[in-house]
mmJSON file of the N, C-alpha and C atoms, coordinates in Angstrom:
{"data_MODEL":{"atom_site":{
"group_PDB":["ATOM","ATOM","ATOM","ATOM","ATOM","ATOM","ATOM","ATOM","ATOM","ATOM","ATOM","ATOM","ATOM","ATOM","ATOM","ATOM","ATOM","ATOM","ATOM","ATOM","ATOM","ATOM","ATOM","ATOM","ATOM","ATOM","ATOM","ATOM","ATOM","ATOM","ATOM","ATOM","ATOM","ATOM","ATOM","ATOM","ATOM","ATOM","ATOM","ATOM","ATOM","ATOM","ATOM","ATOM","ATOM","ATOM","ATOM","ATOM","ATOM","ATOM","ATOM","ATOM","ATOM","ATOM","ATOM","ATOM","ATOM","ATOM","ATOM","ATOM","ATOM","ATOM","ATOM","ATOM","ATOM","ATOM","ATOM","ATOM","ATOM","ATOM","ATOM","ATOM","ATOM","ATOM","ATOM","ATOM","ATOM","ATOM","ATOM","ATOM","ATOM","ATOM","ATOM","ATOM","ATOM","ATOM","ATOM","ATOM","ATOM","ATOM","ATOM","ATOM","ATOM","ATOM","ATOM","ATOM","ATOM","ATOM","ATOM","ATOM","ATOM","ATOM","ATOM","ATOM","ATOM","ATOM","ATOM","ATOM","ATOM","ATOM","ATOM","ATOM","ATOM","ATOM","ATOM","ATOM","ATOM","ATOM","ATOM","ATOM","ATOM","ATOM","ATOM","ATOM","ATOM","ATOM","ATOM","ATOM","ATOM","ATOM","ATOM","ATOM","ATOM","ATOM","ATOM","ATOM","ATOM","ATOM","ATOM","ATOM","ATOM","ATOM","ATOM","ATOM","ATOM","ATOM","ATOM","ATOM","ATOM","ATOM","ATOM","ATOM","ATOM","ATOM","ATOM","ATOM","ATOM","ATOM","ATOM","ATOM","ATOM","ATOM","ATOM","ATOM","ATOM","ATOM","ATOM","ATOM","ATOM","ATOM","ATOM","ATOM","ATOM","ATOM"],
"id":[1,2,3,4,5,6,7,8,9,10,11,12,13,14,15,16,17,18,19,20,21,22,23,24,25,26,27,28,29,30,31,32,33,34,35,36,37,38,39,40,41,42,43,44,45,46,47,48,49,50,51,52,53,54,55,56,57,58,59,60,61,62,63,64,65,66,67,68,69,70,71,72,73,74,75,76,77,78,79,80,81,82,83,84,85,86,87,88,89,90,91,92,93,94,95,96,97,98,99,100,101,102,103,104,105,106,107,108,109,110,111,112,113,114,115,116,117,118,119,120,121,122,123,124,125,126,127,128,129,130,131,132,133,134,135,136,137,138,139,140,141,142,143,144,145,146,147,148,149,150,151,152,153,154,155,156,157,158,159,160,161,162,163,164,165,166,167,168,169,170,171,172,173,174],
"type_symbol":["N","C","C","N","C","C","N","C","C","N","C","C","N","C","C","N","C","C","N","C","C","N","C","C","N","C","C","N","C","C","N","C","C","N","C","C","N","C","C","N","C","C","N","C","C","N","C","C","N","C","C","N","C","C","N","C","C","N","C","C","N","C","C","N","C","C","N","C","C","N","C","C","N","C","C","N","C","C","N","C","C","N","C","C","N","C","C","N","C","C","N","C","C","N","C","C","N","C","C","N","C","C","N","C","C","N","C","C","N","C","C","N","C","C","N","C","C","N","C","C","N","C","C","N","C","C","N","C","C","N","C","C","N","C","C","N","C","C","N","C","C","N","C","C","N","C","C","N","C","C","N","C","C","N","C","C","N","C","C","N","C","C","N","C","C","N","C","C","N","C","C","N","C","C"],
"label_atom_id":["N","CA","C","N","CA","C","N","CA","C","N","CA","C","N","CA","C","N","CA","C","N","CA","C","N","CA","C","N","CA","C","N","CA","C","N","CA","C","N","CA","C","N","CA","C","N","CA","C","N","CA","C","N","CA","C","N","CA","C","N","CA","C","N","CA","C","N","CA","C","N","CA","C","N","CA","C","N","CA","C","N","CA","C","N","CA","C","N","CA","C","N","CA","C","N","CA","C","N","CA","C","N","CA","C","N","CA","C","N","CA","C","N","CA","C","N","CA","C","N","CA","C","N","CA","C","N","CA","C","N","CA","C","N","CA","C","N","CA","C","N","CA","C","N","CA","C","N","CA","C","N","CA","C","N","CA","C","N","CA","C","N","CA","C","N","CA","C","N","CA","C","N","CA","C","N","CA","C","N","CA","C","N","CA","C","N","CA","C","N","CA","C","N","CA","C","N","CA","C","N","CA","C"],
"label_alt_id":[null,null,null,null,null,null,null,null,null,null,null,null,null,null,null,null,null,null,null,null,null,null,null,null,null,null,null,null,null,null,null,null,null,null,null,null,null,null,null,null,null,null,null,null,null,null,null,null,null,null,null,null,null,null,null,null,null,null,null,null,null,null,null,null,null,null,null,null,null,null,null,null,null,null,null,null,null,null,null,null,null,null,null,null,null,null,null,null,null,null,null,null,null,null,null,null,null,null,null,null,null,null,null,null,null,null,null,null,null,null,null,null,null,null,null,null,null,null,null,null,null,null,null,null,null,null,null,null,null,null,null,null,null,null,null,null,null,null,null,null,null,null,null,null,null,null,null,null,null,null,null,null,null,null,null,null,null,null,null,null,null,null,null,null,null,null,null,null,null,null,null,null,null,null],
"label_comp_id":["MET","MET","MET","THR","THR","THR","SER","SER","SER","ASP","ASP","ASP","TRP","TRP","TRP","TYR","TYR","TYR","LYS","LYS","LYS","SER","SER","SER","SER","SER","SER","TYR","TYR","TYR","SER","SER","SER","PRO","PRO","PRO","ASN","ASN","ASN","THR","THR","THR","GLY","GLY","GLY","ASP","ASP","ASP","CYS","CYS","CYS","VAL","VAL","VAL","GLU","GLU","GLU","CYS","CYS","CYS","ARG","ARG","ARG","ARG","ARG","ARG","GLN","GLN","GLN","VAL","VAL","VAL","GLY","GLY","GLY","THR","THR","THR","VAL","VAL","VAL","ASP","ASP","ASP","LEU","LEU","LEU","ARG","ARG","ARG","ASP","ASP","ASP","THR","THR","THR","LYS","LYS","LYS","ASN","ASN","ASN","ARG","ARG","ARG","GLU","GLU","GLU","ALA","ALA","ALA","GLY","GLY","GLY","HIS","HIS","HIS","LEU","LEU","LEU","ALA","ALA","ALA","PHE","PHE","PHE","ASP","ASP","ASP","ARG","ARG","ARG","VAL","VAL","VAL","GLU","GLU","GLU","TRP","TRP","TRP","SER","SER","SER","ALA","ALA","ALA","LEU","LEU","LEU","LEU","LEU","LEU","ALA","ALA","ALA","GLY","GLY","GLY","VAL","VAL","VAL","ARG","ARG","ARG","ALA","ALA","ALA","GLY","GLY","GLY","ARG","ARG","ARG"],
"label_asym_id":["A","A","A","A","A","A","A","A","A","A","A","A","A","A","A","A","A","A","A","A","A","A","A","A","A","A","A","A","A","A","A","A","A","A","A","A","A","A","A","A","A","A","A","A","A","A","A","A","A","A","A","A","A","A","A","A","A","A","A","A","A","A","A","A","A","A","A","A","A","A","A","A","A","A","A","A","A","A","A","A","A","A","A","A","A","A","A","A","A","A","A","A","A","A","A","A","A","A","A","A","A","A","A","A","A","A","A","A","A","A","A","A","A","A","A","A","A","A","A","A","A","A","A","A","A","A","A","A","A","A","A","A","A","A","A","A","A","A","A","A","A","A","A","A","A","A","A","A","A","A","A","A","A","A","A","A","A","A","A","A","A","A","A","A","A","A","A","A","A","A","A","A","A","A"],
"label_entity_id":["1","1","1","1","1","1","1","1","1","1","1","1","1","1","1","1","1","1","1","1","1","1","1","1","1","1","1","1","1","1","1","1","1","1","1","1","1","1","1","1","1","1","1","1","1","1","1","1","1","1","1","1","1","1","1","1","1","1","1","1","1","1","1","1","1","1","1","1","1","1","1","1","1","1","1","1","1","1","1","1","1","1","1","1","1","1","1","1","1","1","1","1","1","1","1","1","1","1","1","1","1","1","1","1","1","1","1","1","1","1","1","1","1","1","1","1","1","1","1","1","1","1","1","1","1","1","1","1","1","1","1","1","1","1","1","1","1","1","1","1","1","1","1","1","1","1","1","1","1","1","1","1","1","1","1","1","1","1","1","1","1","1","1","1","1","1","1","1","1","1","1","1","1","1"],
"label_seq_id":[1,1,1,2,2,2,3,3,3,4,4,4,5,5,5,6,6,6,7,7,7,8,8,8,9,9,9,10,10,10,11,11,11,12,12,12,13,13,13,14,14,14,15,15,15,16,16,16,17,17,17,18,18,18,19,19,19,20,20,20,21,21,21,22,22,22,23,23,23,24,24,24,25,25,25,26,26,26,27,27,27,28,28,28,29,29,29,30,30,30,31,31,31,32,32,32,33,33,33,34,34,34,35,35,35,36,36,36,37,37,37,38,38,38,39,39,39,40,40,40,41,41,41,42,42,42,43,43,43,44,44,44,45,45,45,46,46,46,47,47,47,48,48,48,49,49,49,50,50,50,51,51,51,52,52,52,53,53,53,54,54,54,55,55,55,56,56,56,57,57,57,58,58,58],
"pdbx_PDB_ins_code":[null,null,null,null,null,null,null,null,null,null,null,null,null,null,null,null,null,null,null,null,null,null,null,null,null,null,null,null,null,null,null,null,null,null,null,null,null,null,null,null,null,null,null,null,null,null,null,null,null,null,null,null,null,null,null,null,null,null,null,null,null,null,null,null,null,null,null,null,null,null,null,null,null,null,null,null,null,null,null,null,null,null,null,null,null,null,null,null,null,null,null,null,null,null,null,null,null,null,null,null,null,null,null,null,null,null,null,null,null,null,null,null,null,null,null,null,null,null,null,null,null,null,null,null,null,null,null,null,null,null,null,null,null,null,null,null,null,null,null,null,null,null,null,null,null,null,null,null,null,null,null,null,null,null,null,null,null,null,null,null,null,null,null,null,null,null,null,null,null,null,null,null,null,null],
"Cartn_x":[84.457,84.481,83.17,83.286,82.071,81.652,80.638,80.059,79.666,79.942,79.608,80.7,80.158,80.945,81.298,82.538,83.086,83.835,83.92,85.054,85.931,86.754,87.935,87.414,87.878,87.559,88.475,89.041,89.727,89.104,87.889,87.243,86.122,86.27,85.101,83.683,82.723,81.376,80.63,81.475,80.921,80.572,80.619,80.364,81.281,82.492,83.544,84.525,84.273,85.025,84.747,85.515,85.409,85.068,84.315,83.788,84.735,85.125,85.801,84.884,85.167,84.675,85.725,85.832,86.97,85.795,86.219,85.806,86.833,86.381,87.359,88.09,89.814,90.347,90.514,89.796,89.589,89.279,89.719,89.111,88.235,87.011,86.23,86.317,86.407,86.457,85.414,84.411,83.621,83.221,82.676,82.607,81.551,81.447,80.127,79.165,79.428,78.605,77.833,78.649,78.093,77.931,77.488,77.371,76.791,76.034,75.211,76.23,77.172,77.928,78.848,78.685,79.558,80.598,81.748,82.943,84.3,85.503,86.541,86.902,87.516,87.926,89.539,90.214,91.695,91.953,92.846,93.484,94.693,95.136,96.033,97.16,97.995,99.047,98.439,97.51,97.033,96.699,95.804,95.413,96.582,97.861,98.88,99.635,99.624,100.419,99.449,98.211,97.548,97.559,97.548,97.972,99.275,100.322,101.68,101.595,100.845,100.771,100.268,98.863,98.514,99.491,99.985,100.537,101.785,102.437,103.821,103.06,101.829,101.213,101.258,101.02,100.915,99.677],
"Cartn_y":[79.168,80.194,80.454,81.215,81.417,82.99,83.42,84.639,85.078,83.997,84.217,85.202,86.213,86.932,86.393,86.723,86.309,87.335,87.164,88.032,87.16,87.851,87.297,86.484,85.206,84.924,85.931,86.678,87.516,89.124,89.095,90.232,90.187,91.665,91.375,91.617,91.178,91.117,92.44,93.865,94.867,95.471,94.887,95.533,96.272,96.486,97.105,96.489,95.863,95.102,95.05,94.528,94.247,92.742,92.765,91.215,91.275,89.843,89.446,88.255,88.157,87.067,86.934,85.616,85.341,85.235,85.985,85.597,85.248,84.841,84.714,85.844,85.646,86.608,87.54,87.86,89.009,88.476,89.457,89.245,90.411,90.602,91.804,91.964,93.194,93.858,94.874,94.661,95.695,95.987,97.186,97.585,97.092,96.178,95.711,96.657,97.995,99.014,99.696,99.401,100.143,99.384,98.035,97.176,97.662,98.535,98.742,99.879,100.295,101.358,100.654,99.159,98.586,97.81,97.549,97.21,97.442,96.963,97.12,95.676,95.672,94.473,94.464,93.441,93.459,92.331,92.382,91.144,90.626,89.44,88.676,89.621,90.404,91.069,92.293,92.846,94.071,93.373,92.369,91.722,91.359,90.512,90.408,91.591,92.517,93.843,94.395,94.397,95.037,94.202,92.952,91.849,92.19,92.455,92.565,94.104,94.876,96.231,96.294,95.434,95.448,94.448,93.518,92.808,93.607,94.58,95.337,96.802,96.773,97.745,99.265,99.152,100.293,100.651],
"Cartn_z":[89.053,90.087,90.627,91.768,92.393,92.473,92.506,92.854,94.037,94.972,96.315,97.125,97.897,98.643,99.961,100.215,101.786,102.296,103.518,104.393,105.04,105.776,106.333,107.511,108.236,109.657,110.498,110.177,111.1,111.008,110.239,110.319,111.613,112.401,113.325,112.834,113.992,113.335,113.505,113.603,113.655,112.151,111.083,110.001,109.192,109.905,109.424,108.745,107.554,107.047,105.365,104.626,102.988,102.764,101.685,101.289,100.004,99.653,98.374,97.688,96.145,95.672,94.545,94.04,92.868,91.686,90.715,89.268,88.399,87.314,86.195,85.823,86.271,85.967,87.059,87.801,88.643,90.302,91.049,92.559,92.661,92.96,93.43,94.769,95.132,96.824,96.643,98.124,98.174,99.78,100.048,101.625,102.24,103.029,103.739,104.162,104.444,104.917,103.65,102.543,101.163,99.892,100.152,99.139,97.944,97.957,96.837,95.924,96.47,95.713,94.905,94.813,93.682,94.242,93.371,93.914,93.044,93.542,92.898,92.228,91.047,90.606,90.262,90.835,90.614,89.984,88.885,88.245,89.162,88.871,89.626,90.098,89.377,89.711,90.755,90.443,91.201,92.785,92.797,94.024,94.817,94.242,95.012,95.43,94.608,95.249,96.323,96.31,97.492,98.679,98.475,100.049,100.499,99.706,100.048,100.811,100.045,100.837,102.486,102.427,103.486,104.373,104.241,105.143,105.502,104.753,105.047,105.941,106.171,106.905,106.05,104.755,104.068,103.775],
"occupancy":[1.0,1.0,1.0,1.0,1.0,1.0,1.0,1.0,1.0,1.0,1.0,1.0,1.0,1.0,1.0,1.0,1.0,1.0,1.0,1.0,1.0,1.0,1.0,1.0,1.0,1.0,1.0,1.0,1.0,1.0,1.0,1.0,1.0,1.0,1.0,1.0,1.0,1.0,1.0,1.0,1.0,1.0,1.0,1.0,1.0,1.0,1.0,1.0,1.0,1.0,1.0,1.0,1.0,1.0,1.0,1.0,1.0,1.0,1.0,1.0,1.0,1.0,1.0,1.0,1.0,1.0,1.0,1.0,1.0,1.0,1.0,1.0,1.0,1.0,1.0,1.0,1.0,1.0,1.0,1.0,1.0,1.0,1.0,1.0,1.0,1.0,1.0,1.0,1.0,1.0,1.0,1.0,1.0,1.0,1.0,1.0,1.0,1.0,1.0,1.0,1.0,1.0,1.0,1.0,1.0,1.0,1.0,1.0,1.0,1.0,1.0,1.0,1.0,1.0,1.0,1.0,1.0,1.0,1.0,1.0,1.0,1.0,1.0,1.0,1.0,1.0,1.0,1.0,1.0,1.0,1.0,1.0,1.0,1.0,1.0,1.0,1.0,1.0,1.0,1.0,1.0,1.0,1.0,1.0,1.0,1.0,1.0,1.0,1.0,1.0,1.0,1.0,1.0,1.0,1.0,1.0,1.0,1.0,1.0,1.0,1.0,1.0,1.0,1.0,1.0,1.0,1.0,1.0,1.0,1.0,1.0,1.0,1.0,1.0],
"B_iso_or_equiv":[0.0,0.0,0.0,0.0,0.0,0.0,0.0,0.0,0.0,0.0,0.0,0.0,0.0,0.0,0.0,0.0,0.0,0.0,0.0,0.0,0.0,0.0,0.0,0.0,0.0,0.0,0.0,0.0,0.0,0.0,0.0,0.0,0.0,0.0,0.0,0.0,0.0,0.0,0.0,0.0,0.0,0.0,0.0,0.0,0.0,0.0,0.0,0.0,0.0,0.0,0.0,0.0,0.0,0.0,0.0,0.0,0.0,0.0,0.0,0.0,0.0,0.0,0.0,0.0,0.0,0.0,0.0,0.0,0.0,0.0,0.0,0.0,0.0,0.0,0.0,0.0,0.0,0.0,0.0,0.0,0.0,0.0,0.0,0.0,0.0,0.0,0.0,0.0,0.0,0.0,0.0,0.0,0.0,0.0,0.0,0.0,0.0,0.0,0.0,0.0,0.0,0.0,0.0,0.0,0.0,0.0,0.0,0.0,0.0,0.0,0.0,0.0,0.0,0.0,0.0,0.0,0.0,0.0,0.0,0.0,0.0,0.0,0.0,0.0,0.0,0.0,0.0,0.0,0.0,0.0,0.0,0.0,0.0,0.0,0.0,0.0,0.0,0.0,0.0,0.0,0.0,0.0,0.0,0.0,0.0,0.0,0.0,0.0,0.0,0.0,0.0,0.0,0.0,0.0,0.0,0.0,0.0,0.0,0.0,0.0,0.0,0.0,0.0,0.0,0.0,0.0,0.0,0.0,0.0,0.0,0.0,0.0,0.0,0.0],
"pdbx_formal_charge":[null,null,null,null,null,null,null,null,null,null,null,null,null,null,null,null,null,null,null,null,null,null,null,null,null,null,null,null,null,null,null,null,null,null,null,null,null,null,null,null,null,null,null,null,null,null,null,null,null,null,null,null,null,null,null,null,null,null,null,null,null,null,null,null,null,null,null,null,null,null,null,null,null,null,null,null,null,null,null,null,null,null,null,null,null,null,null,null,null,null,null,null,null,null,null,null,null,null,null,null,null,null,null,null,null,null,null,null,null,null,null,null,null,null,null,null,null,null,null,null,null,null,null,null,null,null,null,null,null,null,null,null,null,null,null,null,null,null,null,null,null,null,null,null,null,null,null,null,null,null,null,null,null,null,null,null,null,null,null,null,null,null,null,null,null,null,null,null,null,null,null,null,null,null],
"auth_seq_id":[1,1,1,2,2,2,3,3,3,4,4,4,5,5,5,6,6,6,7,7,7,8,8,8,9,9,9,10,10,10,11,11,11,12,12,12,13,13,13,14,14,14,15,15,15,16,16,16,17,17,17,18,18,18,19,19,19,20,20,20,21,21,21,22,22,22,23,23,23,24,24,24,25,25,25,26,26,26,27,27,27,28,28,28,29,29,29,30,30,30,31,31,31,32,32,32,33,33,33,34,34,34,35,35,35,36,36,36,37,37,37,38,38,38,39,39,39,40,40,40,41,41,41,42,42,42,43,43,43,44,44,44,45,45,45,46,46,46,47,47,47,48,48,48,49,49,49,50,50,50,51,51,51,52,52,52,53,53,53,54,54,54,55,55,55,56,56,56,57,57,57,58,58,58],
"auth_comp_id":["MET","MET","MET","THR","THR","THR","SER","SER","SER","ASP","ASP","ASP","TRP","TRP","TRP","TYR","TYR","TYR","LYS","LYS","LYS","SER","SER","SER","SER","SER","SER","TYR","TYR","TYR","SER","SER","SER","PRO","PRO","PRO","ASN","ASN","ASN","THR","THR","THR","GLY","GLY","GLY","ASP","ASP","ASP","CYS","CYS","CYS","VAL","VAL","VAL","GLU","GLU","GLU","CYS","CYS","CYS","ARG","ARG","ARG","ARG","ARG","ARG","GLN","GLN","GLN","VAL","VAL","VAL","GLY","GLY","GLY","THR","THR","THR","VAL","VAL","VAL","ASP","ASP","ASP","LEU","LEU","LEU","ARG","ARG","ARG","ASP","ASP","ASP","THR","THR","THR","LYS","LYS","LYS","ASN","ASN","ASN","ARG","ARG","ARG","GLU","GLU","GLU","ALA","ALA","ALA","GLY","GLY","GLY","HIS","HIS","HIS","LEU","LEU","LEU","ALA","ALA","ALA","PHE","PHE","PHE","ASP","ASP","ASP","ARG","ARG","ARG","VAL","VAL","VAL","GLU","GLU","GLU","TRP","TRP","TRP","SER","SER","SER","ALA","ALA","ALA","LEU","LEU","LEU","LEU","LEU","LEU","ALA","ALA","ALA","GLY","GLY","GLY","VAL","VAL","VAL","ARG","ARG","ARG","ALA","ALA","ALA","GLY","GLY","GLY","ARG","ARG","ARG"],
"auth_asym_id":["A","A","A","A","A","A","A","A","A","A","A","A","A","A","A","A","A","A","A","A","A","A","A","A","A","A","A","A","A","A","A","A","A","A","A","A","A","A","A","A","A","A","A","A","A","A","A","A","A","A","A","A","A","A","A","A","A","A","A","A","A","A","A","A","A","A","A","A","A","A","A","A","A","A","A","A","A","A","A","A","A","A","A","A","A","A","A","A","A","A","A","A","A","A","A","A","A","A","A","A","A","A","A","A","A","A","A","A","A","A","A","A","A","A","A","A","A","A","A","A","A","A","A","A","A","A","A","A","A","A","A","A","A","A","A","A","A","A","A","A","A","A","A","A","A","A","A","A","A","A","A","A","A","A","A","A","A","A","A","A","A","A","A","A","A","A","A","A","A","A","A","A","A","A"],
"auth_atom_id":["N","CA","C","N","CA","C","N","CA","C","N","CA","C","N","CA","C","N","CA","C","N","CA","C","N","CA","C","N","CA","C","N","CA","C","N","CA","C","N","CA","C","N","CA","C","N","CA","C","N","CA","C","N","CA","C","N","CA","C","N","CA","C","N","CA","C","N","CA","C","N","CA","C","N","CA","C","N","CA","C","N","CA","C","N","CA","C","N","CA","C","N","CA","C","N","CA","C","N","CA","C","N","CA","C","N","CA","C","N","CA","C","N","CA","C","N","CA","C","N","CA","C","N","CA","C","N","CA","C","N","CA","C","N","CA","C","N","CA","C","N","CA","C","N","CA","C","N","CA","C","N","CA","C","N","CA","C","N","CA","C","N","CA","C","N","CA","C","N","CA","C","N","CA","C","N","CA","C","N","CA","C","N","CA","C","N","CA","C","N","CA","C","N","CA","C","N","CA","C","N","CA","C"],
"pdbx_PDB_model_num":[1,1,1,1,1,1,1,1,1,1,1,1,1,1,1,1,1,1,1,1,1,1,1,1,1,1,1,1,1,1,1,1,1,1,1,1,1,1,1,1,1,1,1,1,1,1,1,1,1,1,1,1,1,1,1,1,1,1,1,1,1,1,1,1,1,1,1,1,1,1,1,1,1,1,1,1,1,1,1,1,1,1,1,1,1,1,1,1,1,1,1,1,1,1,1,1,1,1,1,1,1,1,1,1,1,1,1,1,1,1,1,1,1,1,1,1,1,1,1,1,1,1,1,1,1,1,1,1,1,1,1,1,1,1,1,1,1,1,1,1,1,1,1,1,1,1,1,1,1,1,1,1,1,1,1,1,1,1,1,1,1,1,1,1,1,1,1,1,1,1,1,1,1,1]
}}}
């Protein structure tokens, strides 16, 4: 796994986006405007549910 943070190529270059990184057993998510605040960690099931919700417009 990697500890490198990345953002979607669909994100604008305005700083209004989130960054992700893959860890062993989790995907971490953080706000690019507030990186020092920490991150959220999602397991596989939670990450899939989050993506499904975003895709559905929720």
